[in-house]
N, C-alpha and C positions, 0 to 999 in steps of 0.2 A: 635174149639177144637184142640189142639196140638196133632199131631200124629207122630209116628216113625215107618217107615215100614208099614204103613196103620193101625197100632193099636193105640188106644188112649193111650195118656201118662199115664193117670190113671191106666190103666191096666198093663202098664210096671212098674210103681211105686209100685203097689199092689204085683206083682210077685217079684219085688226086695226086698220088705219088708219081704216076707216070708223066705228068706235065711239071715235075719238079725233080728233074734228074741232075742238072747241072749244078756243080758244087757251089757256085756263086748264088745261084737261086735258092738252094737249100740254106745257105748261110743267111741270106736276106730274110728268108721266111723264119728261120730259127730265132731271129732277133725281132723281126717285124710283127709276126703274130702275137707274141706276148705283149708287145707294146701296145698293140690295138686293144687287146683283151683287157689289159689293165686300165686303159684310159677310160673305158666306159664306166665301171663302177667308181673309178676314182673321181670322174666328174660329178657324181651325185654328192660326193663329200666335199670336194674342193671348190666347186662353183659357188655355193652359198657363202662361202668365206672370202670370195674375191680371188681365188687362186685358179681361175679358169685356164690361164696360159699353160699350165703344166699338162692336164689331160688332153688339151688341144694339141700341144707339141708332140706328145707321145702318140696321139692318133695319127696326125699328119706324117710324122717321121716313119711310123710303122707302115703306113700306105705307100710312102715313097719307097721304101725298101722293097715292099711287094712288087711294085711296078718296075723297079730297077732289075730286080731278080728275073722277072718275066721277060724284060727286054734282052737280057743276057741269054736266057734260055730259048728265046725265039718263039715262044708259045704264049698265047694270051692267057690270062687267068681263067680257070675253069668256070668261075661264076658268071663269066660273059656268056657261056653256053647254058648254064643251068644255075640259077640263083641259089638253089640249096647247098651248093658248095661253099657258100659263105658260112655254113654251119659245120663244115667238115675241117677246115683248116686248123682249128683248135685242137680237134681230136687227133689230126695227123701230127701236129706238133707234140702233143702229150705222149703219143706212141713213140715218136722219134727220140724224145729225151728220157724215155723209160718210165713215164707216169701213167700210161694207159694201155 
């Protein structure tokens, strides 16, 4: 069983889900999380060839979606309370779309 900080990952995902109830916030995270996730490895490939704008645009747009979603939800992002939630979002997304 995967753990983070000695707590089962399912527990982290459940807590993460509690602050992501509004449909607009869920939609924003459904698209924003993979945009952020893909921008990081893409930067390793794109930047040396001068295409840094693509991963930067994905990264920025993904974070904008995250914060717009939380503004609609009326709840701050969980990582404001505990930085480890930065590692939970992708797992929450994978579970939501049936990959995890």
